[in-house]
N, C-alpha and C positions, 0 to 999 in steps of 0.2 A: 669512314671506312665501310665499304659495302659488305653486308653480312651474308654468309653462306647458310642456306637452309640446312638445319641438322636433320639428316635422314639416314636410314639404314638400308642397305641393299636388300632387294627382295630375295627371300629364301635364306635369310640369316636371322637367327633368333636372338633377341635381347629381352631380358626379363627385369621386372621390378624387383627390389630387394627381397620382398616377402616371397615372391615366386622363385627367386634364385635360391633362397634358403631351402625351400621345399625340393627343388631340383637337386641341390647338393646332398640333401638327406637321402633321396632315392639313390643317387650315385654311390654314396657312402655305404648304404645297405648292400648294394650289389657287390661292391668291392670287398666288403668284409666277408660276405658269403663265399666269394672266390677264394679268399685267404683261408677260410675255415677248411676248405677242401685241399689246401696245400699248393695252390697255384702260385707261381712266382711272378712278381711284377716285371713288366717290360714297357719301355717307352721308346718308340722309334721316331725319327725326324718327320716333321710335317712335309718337308721338301726332300725329294729324292732326285737323283739323276734320271732323266726321262728314259734313257736306255735301260736302266735297271728296273724302274717301276713299270714300264710298258712291255717288258719281255713277254708277258703272257696276254696282254690286253689286245683287244680287237673289237670290231663292230661297234655296237652302241656304247660300250664302256669307254672306248678310246675317244669317242666324240664328246663325252661328258667330262673329260679330264681337263683341269686347269693347268696349262702348259705355257712356259715363258722362257725367254732368254735372259741371262745375266752375263754380260760380256760374251765370251765364246761358249759358255756352258748352257746346255739344254736341260731345263729343270721342269719338274711337275709336282703338284700337290698330291699327296696320297689320297686314293679314292676308296680304300678300305684298309683294314688292319692285317689282312691275310697275306697280301703280297709283301709288305714290309717284314712280316714274320718269316716268310719263306727266304727272303734275302738274308735276314738276321741269322737264321739257323744254318744256312749254307756257309755264311761268312765265319760264324763262331762255332762250327761243328766240333772242333777239337777241344773246346773249353766248356761244353755243355754236358750235363748228365741226362741220359735217356732212360726211360721216357721223359721228355722235356715238357713240363706242365707250366704254361704261362697264361697270365691274364693281362689284358691291356684295355684301358679305358681312355679313349682319346677322340679328337675331332678328325673327321674325314671330309673330303670335298668332292662334290659331283655337280657339274654344270647342267643339272636337269632343268626342265621348264618349271619355273616357280609356280606352285599352286598351294592351296590351303592344306596345311598339315604335311607338306613335302618340303624338305629343306636342302639347300645347296651346301651348307655347313652343318654337320650334325655329329653328335657323340655316338660312337659304337662301344659296346661293352663286350669284349670277346674273351673266350677261353678256348685253348686248344691243348691237346695232348699229342705230342709227336714221338713216334717210335723210330728206332734206328734199325732199318731193314724189315722189322715187323712190329705189329702192335696188337696185343691180345684183344679179343672181342669184348672182354669184360669192361674195357674202357668205354665202349659204346653204351653199356648199361649204366655207367656212372653218370653220364651226362644228364639224363632225366632227373636224377636225384639232386643235382646241382640246380637245375631249372625249378624243381619243386621247392627246394629250400629258399630260393630267391623270391618267388612269388608269394610264398607264405610270409616271408620277412617283410614284403611290401604290403601285406595286409589282405591278400586275396585268398579265398577258400575254394571258390568254384571256377576252376580252370582245368583244361585238358591238354596234356602233352600227347600229340599224335605222332605215331612211330610207323615207319615203313622201311623197306629195303629196295634200293634201286635195282639190285640183281634180279629180284622177282619180276619187276616190270620189264627189264631188258630181256629176260628169258622168255617172258610171255610174248613179246614182240617177235623174237626169233621163232617161236613156235607157230605164230600166224604169218610167218614170212614177211615181216615188216621191220626187220632190223635196220634197214637203211633209213627208215622214217622214225626211228625210235625217239630221237631228240625232239622232233616236232610233235609226235604223239604225246610224249611226256609233258610238253608245254601245254598242249590242249587239255590233258587230264588235270593238270595243275589249276586250270581255270574253272573246273566243274562247279565248284561252290558259288563262284561269281556269276557264271553265265547260264548254268543249268544243263541238265542232261540232253535236252533236245538240241541246244546250240552246239554242244560237244559232238553229237552225232553228225550234225550238218558240217562241222569243220572236218570231221573224219572223211565224210563224203567228198569234200573239196580236195582232200589229200589223195583221193583215189582208192580208198579202202572199199572192199566188197562188203555186202550185207553180213555174210557169215563172220568175216574178220571183225567187223564192228560189234556184232552180237557177242562174240567171244570176249572182246575187251570190256564191253559194258557189263556182261555177266560177272566178269572177274572183279571189277571195281565195286560192284554192288553186293559183294559177299557181306553178310551181316552176322551179328552175334557178339559174344564176348571176345576178348583178344585170343584166348585159347581156342575158342570155337572157330574163329576165322583162320587161325593157323592150321587147325585140323582140316578145315574145308580146302585150304590151299594144298595140303598134302594129298587130299583125296580127289583133286581135279584131274589127275591122270596125266599131267604134263610131264613129258620125259626129258625135257631140255635140262642140261646139266647146270647152266647158269641159274635157271629158275630154282632148281632143287637146292643149290648152294645158298641162294637168297632166303628161301624158306627156313633152311637149317639155321642160318645166322639170325634171322628174326626170332625164331623160337628160343634160341639161346639168350638173346638180348632181353626178351620179355621175361623169361625165367629169372634173370639176374636183376632186372629193374625191381622186381618184387623183393629180391634179396636185399637190395639197398633201402628197402622200407618205403618206397613210393606207393601210396594207396591206389588200389585199382580204380577208384573213382576219379583219379587225376591223370590216368594215362590210358591210351587205347591204341590198337592197331588200326590204321586208316590207310587203305590201299590206294586212295586217291592222292595221298601226299607224295609228290614226285620231286619237289624242289626244281624249279624251272631251269636252273643252271646245269650245264652238262659237266659239272665239276665233281659232284658226289658220286661215289661208286658203290656204296653199301647202305648202311643205316642212315636214315634221314629223319629229321624232327621238325614239327611245327607246333607252336603253343598258342592256345586261344583262351581268352577270358569268356566264359560261357554266356554271361549276361550282356556282353558287349562285343558280339561277333563282328559288328561293323568296323571295329578297330583293325581287324585282320590279325595276322600272326604277330605275336609280341616277342617271340624268341624262336629262332630257327637255326638249323645247321645240319651237320652230318659227317659221315666218314668219307675220306678222300684217299686215293691210292698213293699219290706222291706229291707232297707239298712243294718241294723245291726242284722239280724236274728241269726248270729253265735256268737253274743256277749251278747244279751239281749232278754228277752221275750217281750219287748215293741215293738209295731208296729211303724215303722218309714219309711213311704213311702216317695219317693222323685222323683225329676226330675233334670236332669243335662245335660251339654254338655262339650265337651273337644276338645281343639285344640292341635295337636301334633306340637309344634312350631319349633322344630329342623328340622324335616322332611320338613315342609312347607317352612321354610327359605331356606333349601338346594335346594328344587325344584324351588322356585321362582328365586333364584340366578342363578341356572343352566340354566334356560330358559331366563335369562336376563330380567325378568319382573321387578325385583328390581335391583338397582345398588348401590354398596357400594362406594359412592362418597366422603363422608366426612372422612377426614384422621386425624382430631384432634377434640377434644371437646372444645379447647380454642377459644374464640372470639378475644382475644387480646394477643399479646406477647409483654412484656416489655423488651427492650434491654438496660441494664444499661451500661454506658460507664465510670463508676466511680468505685473506690475501695470501698468507703463507700456506702453500699446498703440501708441505712436508708430511703432515699426519694423514691427510686423505690419500696421498700417493702411497705411503707406507701400508695403510689398510688395504688399498687396491692390490698392491703387490702381494700381500699376505693371502688375500682371497684368490688371486690368480694362481699362486703357488699351490693352492688347494685344489685347483682344477675348476674353479668357479669363474665363468665368464663375467668380467667386471669392467664397466665403463665409468670414467670420471667426466662429469659435465664441466668443461674447462672455460666456457664462455661466460662473460659477465652479463648476466640477465637477472631479472627479478625471480624470486622463489617460485611464483606462480607459473612463469614461463618454463622454468626448469621441470616442474611437475607435469606441465602440459606436454613437454617433450617426451617424458617417460611414459605418459598415458597414451600418447599417439603411437609410440613404438611398442606398446604393450609389454614393457619391461616389468617383470613380476614384482621386484622389490626395489625400494629406494632407501638409501641411507643418507641422512642429513648430518653434516659435520660442521658445526659452528664453533665459536670460541667457547661457549658454555659446555658443549659436548667434549671438547678436547680437554678443558680444565677438569671436568668431573670424571673423565675417563669413560663416559657413557655416550652411546650414539642413539639417535632416534631412527627406528627402522619401520618402514611403512609397507604393508601388503597392498599393492595397487589394485588387486582384484576385490578384496573385501573392504578396503579402506581402513583396516585396523592398524593401529600404531603401537609399538612397544619400545620401552627403553632397555638397552642391553649394555652391559659393560663391554668395552672394546675387546677385552680378553676373551669374552664369551662368544664373539662373532664366529670364531673358527668352529666352536662346538655347534652353534646354531646352523652354520653352513653344512656341516657334515650330516646333521639330523635331517636337513632338507634334501640331501642326496642329489645335488645338482649334477 
């Protein structure tokens, strides 16, 4: 029979067990942090009706969607977790309590050009708070505290949550008579860190902006100082546009309350260049950067939007949320050796039976598992040396040997695989020993 070459599609991640353990640990830390803040779990289907999923899509997004026919039904794979959330809230509106706080961690699919560190299938870790008709601005201030808690839990100290408000930018563009170009100007501003100030000026010129208009925009985004100083300078710029004033007022309130939530000022700042390229966000916006690894780009982003489900319902459902692209983040952290996949097994103990009748080894394994200790039994018929080699290769911390002598005497031989030390323990004492180790 002709063999098929085993290969994985480009843009799809497959990990070795030690890497998958590390990935799962990161995912679990993020999920547990979301739970600590009271976000409810949600899981939506990977496949949706194309008509529902693409209600808002267009342009580049629609080109990247995996779409197919099954019988007479037009289907598509979800490309983010926000559109399914919008559908879900509109569909279940009467059964939800508002504000509706949900988290979802799941795979999404985009048919992008495969390249290093960019995936076609990847995990997103999202939280959103959805209001019914209105949503207090204090919710915008809570988001940075969630981001802060997550990256602290992941082991990072030096990171910055950058905060801005889209109304400030939109009001600025109205004041320089460039409202019709606001989306394009925002996209250009969003690239300033990547392409530099001069290239941004050149792109403004191509857009037809005059020298004074460009100067006003550049002077604005180059405002420096602490977060409070920047807000004070924004207030003193003399711009009389109402949208601008509203944005400054909102940003001032958010920054004040971010401090109230206990986020250190060393971990957040006002950054007037943060625009979020999508024309989706209407108020507060966030980008998060690991300061020692800026080449990774933003590791968590999001913001405030006016109406989550406008394509599905007439009800006003404003919200605020953030998202972590976990697959790309994991790949980048791993590539830069910031994290290491050191754990090769999830087992804390390997029981090696040296008897044909496995009743006692299985009873002991069950007892340990009931204590919450991850326990594996070596079930294959190999020599003792091969069994220890297996434990050593997977770096399982402890091995328990159970032969006829151990079962008769009621004692087991327990070996610490790291130190090589062995000790004899009464089987009844194993439970106490396990609790002392705090697995």
